[in-house]
C-alpha positions in Angstrom: -6.5 13.3 3.4 -8.6 11.2 1.1 -7.6 7.6 0.4 -7.0 8.3 -3.3 -4.5 11.0 -2.4 -2.4 8.9 0.0 -0.3 7.0 -2.5 0.7 10.1 -4.4 1.8 11.8 -1.1 3.8 8.8 0.0 5.4 8.2 -3.5 6.2 11.9 -3.7 8.1 11.8 -0.4 9.9 8.6 -1.5 11.0 10.2 -4.8 12.1 13.4 -3.0 14.3 11.3 -0.7 15.8 9.5 -3.6 16.4 12.7 -5.5 18.4 14.0 -2.5 21.0 11.3 -3.1 24.2 12.2 -5.0 23.6 13.8 -8.3 22.3 11.3 -10.9 22.6 8.4 -8.5 19.2 7.2 -9.6 17.8 7.8 -13.1 14.4 6.1 -13.0 12.1 4.7 -10.3 9.6 2.0 -11.1 7.1 1.0 -8.3 4.6 -1.8 -8.5 1.9 -2.1 -5.8 -1.0 -4.4 -5.1 -3.6 -2.3 -3.3 -7.3 -1.9 -2.7 -8.9 0.1 -5.6 -10.1 2.9 -3.4 -6.4 3.9 -2.9 -5.7 4.2 -6.6 -4.7 7.8 -7.4 -7.1 9.9 -9.4 -4.4 10.9 -11.9 -3.1 8.4 -14.5 -4.5 5.7 -16.7 -6.9 3.0 -15.4 -7.9 -0.2 -17.3 -9.9 -3.3 -16.3 -9.4 -6.9 -17.3 -10.9 -10.2 -16.5 -8.8 -12.6 -14.5 -10.3 -16.1 -13.8 -13.8 -14.6 -14.3 -13.2 -11.6 -11.9 -12.9 -8.1 -13.2 -9.7 -6.4 -11.8 -8.3 -2.9 -12.3 -4.8 -1.8 -13.1 -3.8 1.8 -12.6 -0.7 3.3 -14.3 0.9 6.7 -13.6 4.1 8.2 -14.8 6.0 11.5 -14.3 9.3 13.3 -14.4 9.5 15.3 -11.2 11.5 15.2 -9.1 12.9 12.3 -11.3 11.4 10.0 -13.9 9.1 7.5 -12.3 6.5 4.9 -13.3 3.9 3.5 -10.9 1.7 0.5 -11.5 -1.1 -0.4 -9.0 -2.8 -3.8 -9.3 -6.2 -4.3 -7.6 -6.0 -6.8 -4.7 
């Protein structure tokens, strides 16, 4: 498994476990991570900004299966 695939697999398993709870127990999952950029998933939206003179990336991804979710990854 490639580095850029790992987060989606882990988050998918996490969402599946949450979806297995009582019906409608959770309606939305929001995850915020600080990771090395090589682990950013390929799918989603990526932007760069300058913080204290250093260029940093932010990756955002959202979906609806198995439940609505929103994931934000900040570069370490």
